[in-house]
N, C-alpha and C positions, 0 to 999 in steps of 0.2 A: 608810327607816330603821326598824328594829323598835323597839317601845316598850320602856321599861325593865321589867325583871322585876317582877311584882307590880302593874304599872299597866296595867290593861286600857283599851282605847279607850272602852268603855261608861262607865267611871268619869269620863271627861272630857266627857261629853255632858250638857248641861243640858236639862231638860224645860221648855219654855215653854208657857204657856196662851194660846191664841188664841180670841177671842170675837167672833162676828159679832153686832152689835147695831144697833138703830135709832138714828139720829142725832137724839135728842130730849132735852130737858131732863130731868134726873133719872136717866137710864140709868146713867151711871157711878156715881152715888150708890148705886143699887140693887146694882150689882156689888160695890162696896166694902163695903157693909153686909153682904152675904152672906158675904164673906170675913172681915170683922171678927167676925161672930157665930160663925164656925167657928175663930176665933183663928188665921187664916192671914195671914202678913205678906207684903205686896207689897214685893219688893226693887227692882224696876224695871218701868217700863211705858211704852208708847207707844200713841198712837191714830193710825190712818190713816183719814182721812175720805174717803168716796166718795158724795157726794150725801146720800141719805136714810139710808144705812147707813155703818157704820164697822167697822174691825177694831181691837179692843183686844188688844194683845200684852203679856204680862206674865210676869215671872219671880217666883215666890213661894217661900216657904220649904218648902211642902209641896204639890207639884204634883198628886199623885194625889188628895189630899183636896180641893184647889181644883176640879179637874175634876169630881169627884163632886158637890160642893156647888152649883156653877154649873149643871151639867147638870140636877140635881134641881130647881133653881129655874126651869127652862124656857129657859135660854140655849142657843144653838147654840155649842158649845165643842169644842175639839180640843187635843191636845198635839202640839207640834212639837219636833224635836231641834235645839238650837242650841249654840253654843260660848260660853263666858265666857272672854274673853282679858284677862289683867291687863296693863296698860300703865302706863308712867310718865305722870304728869300734867304733861307737858312738850310744847312744840311739836315736831311731827315724829313723835310716837309712833304716831298713827293712820296716818300716811303710811307708816311702816315696815311695819305689818301689812298695809295695802292692797297695798303693793308685793310683799311675800312671797306673798300669795294670788294676785295678778295674774300674777306670774312663774311660778307653778305652774299657770296656766290655770284657776284656781278662780274661779267667779263668786260675788260677794257679793250675795245676794238682797235683804237689808236688814240694818240695824244700828242699835243705839241704845246709849247709854252712860250710866253713872252713877258716882258716887263712893261708895265704901263708908265705913262708920263709921271704919275704920282709915285713911281718906284715900288709898285706892288707886283709881285709875281702872280701871273695868272696862267692856269693850266686849262687848256681846252681838251675835253675828252668826249669820245663817243663810247657809250656803253650799251650793252644788250637790252637792258631794261631801264629806261631813262626815269620813269616815274618812281620806281623803287629806289633808284640811285639818289634822287632828290630827297626822298624821305630819310634814307640812311645817312646821307651827308649832313642834312639839317639836324638830325637827332644827335649827331656827333659834334654839333656846333661848328661845322665847316661851312664857311660863307660861300654862297653861290652868287654869281653876278648875273643880273638880268640884261636883256638886250638893250633896254633903255639906259642902264648904267654904262654898258659897254660903249655906247655911242659917245659918251662924254669922257671916257678914261684917256 
């Protein structure tokens, strides 16, 4: 299904910051301090631990600036394309999204969720085929959040 006129696929892609860091006391504090000093707001984050190292994934209000600040501070950092999916804060909301993606043969690599200031539930997902996911989700009337919207939530 084609996207609505004036709404490009790129507009529905969120840039996530991924950081490879040693799993030791104070590491997250250093990351958070660097972002604080640059006046970058962390909107959502998750940490996946793997022994001596971990992966910090976060969505921030200014991803390019965050990437630069963290890279300049010596962190191994990258940007990843993810989707922000608005869902109702009700039982079954995540189930519907997972079912839609699964029925379209799209693999969900990982996901994490948070509640916005406006009390909306937002699911951040990385999928194997992001453009196909955008088309499928929009065809099912599932609202995707743009990077611009995320900055103000």
